[in-house]
C-alpha positions in Angstrom: 16.5 -9.0 13.9 20.2 -9.4 12.9 22.1 -7.8 10.1 22.1 -11.1 8.2 18.5 -10.4 7.3 19.6 -7.1 5.8 22.2 -8.9 3.7 19.5 -11.3 2.5 17.2 -8.3 1.7 20.0 -6.5 -0.2 20.6 -9.7 -2.3 16.8 -10.0 -2.9 16.4 -6.5 -4.3 19.3 -7.2 -6.7 18.2 -10.6 -7.9 14.4 -10.1 -7.6 14.2 -13.7 -6.3 11.7 -14.9 -3.7 12.4 -13.6 -0.2 10.3 -13.1 2.9 11.7 -12.4 6.3 8.3 -12.6 8.1 6.2 -15.8 7.9 2.8 -15.1 6.4 1.0 -18.0 8.0 -0.6 -17.4 11.4 -0.5 -21.1 12.1 0.5 -22.1 15.7 3.1 -24.4 14.0 4.9 -21.2 12.9 4.3 -18.8 15.7 3.5 -21.1 18.7 0.3 -22.0 20.5 0.2 -18.9 22.7 0.9 -16.2 20.1 -2.6 -15.8 18.7 -4.5 -15.6 22.0 -1.9 -13.3 23.5 -2.1 -11.0 20.5 -5.9 -10.9 20.5 -5.8 -10.1 24.3 -3.3 -7.3 23.7 -5.6 -5.9 21.0 -8.7 -6.1 23.2 -6.9 -4.4 26.1 -6.8 -1.2 24.0 -10.6 -1.1 23.8 -12.1 1.8 25.7 -8.7 3.0 26.9 -6.3 5.9 26.5 -3.6 4.9 24.1 -0.2 5.6 25.6 1.8 7.3 22.9 4.1 10.3 23.2 2.5 13.2 21.3 3.9 16.7 22.0 1.4 19.5 21.5 -1.7 17.3 22.1 -4.4 19.3 23.8 -7.2 16.7 24.2 -8.2 13.3 22.9 -10.2 11.9 20.0 -12.1 8.7 19.5 -12.9 8.3 15.8 -12.8 4.6 14.8 -15.9 2.7 13.9 -15.3 -1.0 13.0 -16.8 -2.4 9.8 -17.3 -5.5 11.8 -19.1 -3.7 14.6 -16.3 -4.5 17.0 -16.3 -2.0 19.9 -13.1 0.0 19.9 -13.5 3.4 21.6 -9.7 3.9 21.8 -8.8 7.4 22.8 -5.8 9.0 21.2 -4.0 12.3 21.8 -5.4 14.9 19.4 -3.3 17.2 17.2 -4.9 20.3 15.7 -3.6 22.9 13.2 -2.9 25.3 16.1 -0.4 22.9 17.7 1.6 21.9 14.7 4.5 24.3 15.3 5.1 22.7 18.7 4.7 19.2 17.3 7.1 19.8 14.4 9.6 21.5 16.7 9.6 18.4 18.9 10.0 16.2 15.8 13.0 18.1 14.6 14.8 18.3 17.9 16.2 14.8 17.7 17.3 14.9 14.1 20.9 16.1 14.5 21.7 13.2 16.8 19.8 10.8 14.5 21.6 12.1 11.5 25.1 11.9 13.1 24.5 8.3 14.2 25.1 7.3 10.6 23.4 4.7 8.3 24.6 1.6 10.1 23.3 2.7 13.5 20.0 3.9 12.1 19.6 0.6 10.2 20.2 -1.3 13.5 17.5 0.7 15.3 15.0 0.3 12.5 15.6 -3.5 12.2 14.9 -3.7 15.9 11.7 -1.8 15.4 10.6 -4.2 12.7 11.5 -7.1 15.0 9.5 -5.6 17.8 6.5 -5.2 15.5 6.9 -8.7 14.3 6.6 -9.9 17.9 3.3 -8.0 18.1 2.0 -9.3 14.7 -1.2 -10.9 16.1 -2.0 -7.7 18.0 -1.4 -5.7 14.8 -3.4 -8.1 12.7 -6.4 -7.8 15.0 -6.2 -4.0 14.9 -6.0 -4.0 11.1 -9.0 -6.4 10.8 -11.1 -4.4 13.3 -10.5 -1.0 11.6 -10.4 -1.9 7.9 -12.8 -4.8 7.5 -10.2 -7.1 6.1 -10.7 -10.8 7.1 -8.2 -11.9 9.7 -5.9 -14.0 7.6 -5.6 -11.1 5.1 -5.1 -8.6 7.9 -2.3 -10.9 9.3 -0.7 -11.2 5.9 -1.2 -7.8 4.2 -1.3 -5.8 7.4 1.4 -7.7 9.2 3.9 -10.0 7.4 3.7 -8.4 4.0 3.7 -4.8 5.4 6.9 -5.7 7.4 8.5 -7.2 4.3 7.7 -4.0 2.4 9.3 -2.0 5.3 12.4 -4.2 5.2 12.6 -3.8 1.4 12.5 0.0 1.8 15.3 -0.2 4.4 17.4 -2.3 2.1 17.0 0.2 -0.8 17.8 3.1 1.5 20.8 1.4 3.0 22.1 0.6 -0.5 21.7 4.3 -1.6 23.2 5.7 1.6 26.3 3.5 1.4 26.8 3.8 -2.4 29.6 6.3 -1.7 32.3 6.0 1.0 31.9 8.1 4.1 35.4 9.4 3.7 37.9 9.5 0.8 41.4 10.7 0.1 41.6 12.7 -3.1 45.0 13.2 -4.7 45.7 15.3 -7.8 49.1 15.1 -9.5 51.0 18.4 -9.5 54.5 19.7 -9.9 56.3 18.7 -6.7 54.0 17.3 -4.1 50.6 16.2 -5.2 47.5 18.0 -3.9 45.9 15.8 -1.3 42.5 16.3 0.3 40.3 14.4 2.7 36.7 14.5 1.7 33.7 13.5 3.9 30.3 12.6 2.6 27.4 12.7 5.0 23.9 11.5 4.2 21.8 14.4 5.4 18.0 14.0 5.8 15.7 16.4 4.0 13.6 17.3 7.1 10.3 16.2 8.7 8.4 13.5 6.8 4.6 13.2 7.0 2.9 9.9 6.3 -0.8 10.2 5.5 -2.4 6.9 6.2 -5.4 5.3 4.4 -8.4 3.5 5.8 -8.0 0.2 3.9 -4.3 -0.7 4.3 -3.0 1.5 7.1 0.2 -0.4 7.6 1.0 -1.9 4.1 0.6 1.5 2.5 2.4 3.5 5.2 5.4 1.3 6.1 7.4 1.9 3.0 7.3 5.7 3.4 7.6 5.7 7.2 10.6 3.4 7.4 12.5 4.7 4.4 12.2 8.3 5.7 13.2 7.2 9.3 16.2 5.2 8.2 17.5 8.0 6.0 17.6 10.3 9.0 14.3 12.1 8.9 11.8 12.6 11.7 8.3 11.2 10.8 4.9 12.4 11.7 2.3 9.7 11.1 -1.2 11.2 10.3 -3.5 8.2 10.3 -7.0 8.1 8.7 -9.5 8.7 11.5 -11.2 5.4 10.8 -7.9 3.3 11.0 -5.8 4.8 13.8 -4.9 1.8 16.0 -2.6 -0.1 13.7 -0.5 3.0 13.2 -0.7 3.9 16.9 0.8 0.5 17.7 3.5 1.1 15.1 4.4 4.6 16.5 4.5 3.2 20.0 6.9 0.5 19.0 9.1 3.1 17.1 9.2 5.4 20.1 10.0 2.6 22.6 12.9 1.3 20.5 14.3 4.8 19.8 14.2 5.6 23.5 15.9 2.3 24.4 18.7 3.2 22.1 19.2 6.6 23.4 17.4 8.6 20.7 14.6 11.1 20.9 11.3 9.1 20.8 9.7 12.1 19.2 11.5 11.3 16.0 8.3 9.3 15.3 5.0 10.9 16.4 1.3 10.2 15.9 -0.9 13.0 14.8 -4.5 11.8 15.3 -7.3 14.2 14.4 -11.0 14.6 14.7 -12.8 13.3 11.6 -13.2 16.3 9.3 -10.4 18.4 10.8 -8.4 18.3 7.5 -5.1 18.1 9.4 -3.3 16.5 6.4 -3.6 19.8 4.4 -2.3 21.9 7.2 0.6 19.5 7.8 1.6 19.0 4.2 2.3 22.7 3.4 4.3 23.5 6.6 7.8 24.7 5.7 9.4 22.2 8.2 7.8 19.3 6.2 10.1 18.2 3.4 8.6 14.8 2.6 5.0 13.7 2.2 3.8 10.1 1.6 0.1 9.7 0.7 -2.2 6.9 -0.3 -5.8 7.7 -1.3 -8.0 9.6 -3.7 -6.7 11.2 -6.9 -8.3 14.5 -5.9 -6.3 14.9 -2.7 -3.2 13.3 -4.2 -3.2 15.9 -7.0 -3.8 18.7 -4.5 -0.7 17.6 -2.6 1.4 17.5 -5.7 0.3 21.0 -6.7 0.4 22.7 -3.3 3.0 20.9 -1.1 5.8 22.4 -3.3 8.3 22.7 -0.5 8.3 18.9 -0.1 9.1 15.8 -2.0 5.7 14.3 -2.5 5.1 10.5 -3.0 1.5 9.7 -4.0 -0.4 6.5 -4.7 -3.8 7.5 -6.0 -6.8 6.0 -7.6 -7.0 4.5 -11.1 -9.0 2.3 -13.4 -7.3 -1.1 -13.7 -8.0 -2.8 -17.1 -8.1 -6.4 -18.2 -8.1 -7.4 -21.9 -9.7 -10.7 -22.8 -8.7 -12.0 -26.2 -8.6 -15.8 -25.9 -7.5 -18.5 -23.4 -6.4 -22.0 -23.2 -8.0 -22.4 -19.8 -11.4 -20.7 -19.5 -12.1 -22.3 -16.1 -8.7 -21.0 -14.9 -9.3 -17.6 -16.2 -12.7 -17.2 -14.6 -11.6 -18.7 -11.3 -8.6 -16.4 -11.2 -10.6 -13.3 -11.9 -13.3 -14.3 -9.5 -10.8 -14.5 -6.7 -9.4 -11.2 -7.7 -12.7 -9.4 -7.7 -13.9 -11.0 -4.4 -10.8 -10.5 -2.4 -11.5 -7.9 0.4 -14.6 -7.0 -1.6 -12.6 -5.3 -4.3 -11.5 -2.6 -1.8 -7.9 -2.6 -3.1 -6.2 -0.1 -5.4 -5.0 -3.0 -7.5 -8.3 -4.7 -8.1 -9.4 -5.0 -11.7 -12.3 -2.7 -12.7 -12.8 -2.7 -16.5 -12.7 -6.0 -18.3 -12.7 -5.6 -22.1 -14.4 -8.4 -24.0 -15.0 -8.5 -27.8 -18.6 -8.3 -28.7 -18.4 -11.5 -30.7 -16.7 -13.4 -27.9 -13.4 -15.2 -27.4 -11.9 -18.5 -28.3 -11.3 -20.9 -25.4 -10.3 -24.5 -24.7 -14.0 -25.1 -24.2 -14.9 -23.7 -27.7 -15.9 -20.2 -28.7 -17.6 -18.2 -26.0 -19.9 -15.3 -26.8 -19.8 -12.1 -24.8 -22.8 -13.3 -22.8 -21.2 -16.7 -22.2 -18.0 -15.0 -20.9 -20.1 -12.9 -18.6 -22.0 -15.9 -17.4 -18.9 -17.9 -16.9 -17.3 -15.2 -14.7 -20.6 -14.8 -12.7 -20.8 -18.6 -12.2 -17.1 -18.6 -11.0 -17.9 -15.9 -8.4 -21.0 -17.7 -7.2 -19.1 -20.9 -6.9 -16.2 -19.3 -5.0 -18.6 -17.7 -2.5 -21.2 -20.5 -2.3 -20.1 -21.5 1.2 -21.0 -18.3 3.2 -18.9 -19.3 6.2 -15.8 -19.4 3.9 -17.0 -16.5 1.8 -16.9 -14.0 4.6 -13.2 -14.9 5.2 -12.4 -13.9 1.6 -14.8 -10.9 1.3 -14.2 -9.2 4.6 -16.5 -6.3 5.4 -17.4 -3.2 3.5 -15.2 -0.4 4.8 -17.6 2.6 4.5 -20.9 3.8 3.4 -19.5 5.2 0.1 -18.5 1.7 -1.0 -21.8 0.3 0.0 -23.6 3.0 -1.8 -21.8 2.4 -5.1 -22.5 -1.3 -4.8 -26.2 -0.8 -4.0 -26.5 1.6 -7.0 -24.7 -0.8 -9.4 -27.9 -1.4 -11.4 -27.9 2.2 -12.4 -24.5 1.8 -14.3 -25.8 -0.7 -16.9 -27.0 -4.2 -17.3 -26.5 -6.3 -14.1 -24.9 -9.6 -15.0 -24.4 -10.5 -11.4 -26.4 -9.0 -8.6 -24.6 -8.5 -5.2 -25.9 -10.5 -2.2 -25.8 -9.7 1.5 -24.1 -12.3 3.6 -24.3 -12.8 7.4 -21.0 -13.1 9.2 -21.3 -15.9 11.8 -19.0 -14.2 14.2 -19.8 -10.5 13.7 -23.6 -10.0 13.2 -23.2 -6.3 12.6 -20.7 -6.6 9.7 -21.7 -5.4 6.3 -20.7 -8.2 3.9 -21.6 -8.1 0.2 -20.7 -10.2 -2.8 -19.4 -8.5 -6.0 -21.6 -7.0 -8.8 -20.8 -7.4 -12.5 -22.2 -4.8 -14.9 -22.2 -5.1 -18.7 -21.6 -2.0 -20.7 -20.7 -0.9 -24.2 -17.4 0.6 -25.2 -19.1 4.0 -25.7 -20.0 4.1 -22.0 -16.5 5.3 -21.0 -17.9 8.0 -18.8 -19.1 5.1 -16.5 -16.4 2.6 -16.6 -13.6 5.2 -17.2 -14.0 6.5 -13.6 -12.8 4.7 -10.6 -15.6 2.8 -8.8 -13.8 1.7 -5.7 -15.2 -1.5 -4.2 -16.9 -4.7 -5.5 -18.3 -3.3 -8.8 -16.7 -4.6 -12.0 -17.5 -3.6 -15.6 -17.6 -6.0 -18.5 -17.1 -3.8 -21.5 -18.3 -4.9 -24.9 -15.7 -3.9 -27.6 -15.5 -4.3 -31.4 -12.5 -6.6 -30.9 -9.1 -6.9 -29.3 -7.7 -3.9 -31.2 -10.3 -1.6 -29.7 -9.8 -3.3 -26.3 -6.1 -2.4 -26.4 -6.9 1.1 -27.6 -9.2 1.6 -24.6 -6.6 0.0 -22.3 -4.1 2.7 -23.5 -6.7 5.5 -23.1 -7.8 4.5 -19.5 -4.2 4.2 -18.2 -3.1 7.4 -19.9 -6.0 9.5 -18.8 -7.1 7.9 -15.5 -4.1 5.9 -14.4 -3.9 2.3 -13.3 -2.0 0.3 -10.7 -2.4 -3.0 -12.5 -3.4 -4.4 -15.9 -3.9 -7.9 -17.3 -4.3 -9.6 -20.6 -5.5 -13.1 -21.6 -4.5 -14.4 -25.0 -3.2 -17.5 -26.7 -1.7 -15.3 -29.4 1.9 -14.1 -29.0 1.1 -11.3 -31.3 -1.6 -10.0 -29.0 0.6 -10.5 -25.9 3.3 -8.5 -27.6 0.9 -5.7 -28.4 -0.4 -5.7 -24.9 3.1 -5.6 -23.5 4.0 -2.7 -25.9 0.9 -0.9 -24.7 1.8 -1.4 -21.1 5.3 -0.1 -21.6 4.0 2.9 -23.5 1.6 4.0 -20.8 3.7 2.8 -17.9 1.6 0.1 -16.1 2.6 -3.3 -14.7 1.1 -6.1 -16.8 0.1 -9.6 -15.8 -0.3 -12.2 -18.6 -2.6 -15.2 -18.6 -2.9 -15.6 -14.9 -4.9 -18.8 -14.3 -3.2 -20.3 -11.2 -2.5 -19.2 -7.6 -1.1 -15.7 -8.5 -3.5 -12.8 -8.9 -3.2 -9.5 -10.6 -4.1 -7.5 -7.5 -1.3 -9.0 -5.4 2.3 -8.1 -5.4 5.3 -9.7 -3.7 7.9 -7.6 -1.8 11.4 -7.7 -3.1 10.2 -8.9 -6.5 7.2 -7.0 -7.7 7.2 -3.2 -7.8 3.8 -1.8 -6.6 2.9 0.9 -9.0 5.4 2.4 -11.5 5.3 6.1 -11.0 4.8 6.3 -14.8 1.1 6.9 -15.1 -1.5 9.1 -13.2 -2.3 6.5 -10.6 1.0 7.0 -8.7 4.0 9.1 -9.0 6.3 6.6 -7.3 6.8 2.8 -6.9 7.0 0.6 -3.8 9.9 0.2 -3.6 12.8 1.2 -5.9 15.9 3.4 -5.6 14.0 6.5 -6.7 11.5 6.0 -3.9 14.2 6.3 -1.2 17.1 8.4 -2.8 15.2 11.7 -2.7 14.7 11.4 1.1 18.2 12.5 1.8 21.1 14.4 0.2 24.9 13.9 0.4 26.6 16.9 1.9 30.4 17.1 1.5 33.1 18.7 3.5 36.8 18.7 2.5 40.2 19.8 3.8 43.8 19.6 2.8 45.9 16.8 4.1 
């Protein structure tokens, strides 16, 4: 990857125009006829093998992944335990002075090479993401491969802009009687210390790459602690990082993999170590809050759970509204932190281009749109993917206990993976007073249709949910500019990104690198955004030296 790509990325973060450096289509016309089979073969070669990654302080091995598709993995990784962290962190820190002294331009060149190396392995990476997370292949290729790499490049661009905001050296001259006072001042971007990236089980690369690469390019060593169920995508990533670092004469232990036995709780031990100065985490609000409270020696970046609201007031395209929401709720079986959960509908219904629709008719219209979208089971499984764990499956199977089932979930058979657990979404109707039910995150394919007294109450509940529980996304549908303005004002007040009247090929739970910020850092669902200047600037400090000339 050449520096022209960086220049394009720098321009894109300034203009917010469309830009993507990594093609998202896995078509042979884009990547060549041999890329897909070679990538799948590379992925399959890891099965039942010892993964070759450099991990100082590893004492034995772990095998923890169980594919939602039933794909046999049995990959063995070097195991890190709490007792070996001192050795691991010492090895991580050893290469930091050389990495720091290389300067921003050299570090950017190395990181761009890493991204290029990962792009060359994108089919291998996509198969690993699919097998461990339950995403369908195309989604794994896009979100786990191309889009994750775009987010990484976006982070590198922001970091480079911040590191080069000031000159490396400057001559300072102050007028005085006689000769002026002249000094040479040097400004060095100094890393904070060791960075820990705590991976998640649903989007191991997409959620980890911004923190990993913004920490690395700003001079920090990075310890990658993957979720025990989704290790392989990040092991491949760490391997690529280590190979490129070594090829460029840097210590490969600047990036290390800390795989653990399921239940070890290594993230807690790592996060509070004094050597650790940056923590990136995606996952539950409970653990995210614990990190923010306890990892006080570190700069902590969290993306946590929330309750994503949608306000239905009126629409000029009822079919477009229901089709758009149907896709949103079905994509990856709702196992996304951005998927809508609480849809507020006035009890007396909404005005549409098809006439007035009662609450029940709105509910039936959305249920019909989901059934139509998923009618062809062969195609449906490629949208739904597989259920990632038993907790999600349990919530779905217990959906009838939440309220009135408007749409019952169905079990589908995957034609290629007979052991995959594939389920269609459930819709549950509730009253506004049932906030103890719909006001808690219900991760997975369960969506609540909440009956309100009207749009005013819907917007009040919108505000309350985001303020108290947090949200990564929000949406509103209305033909009234007054209502849209009120929704926009509410979103600004509570700090959540808002989508208005989405009826086409853009969905509330998708965000585009270089243009859309993922999260805001302004409500309880996340304390940072992917990716803005604030996300990268705290990962280093400018340290000055000066002397007389």
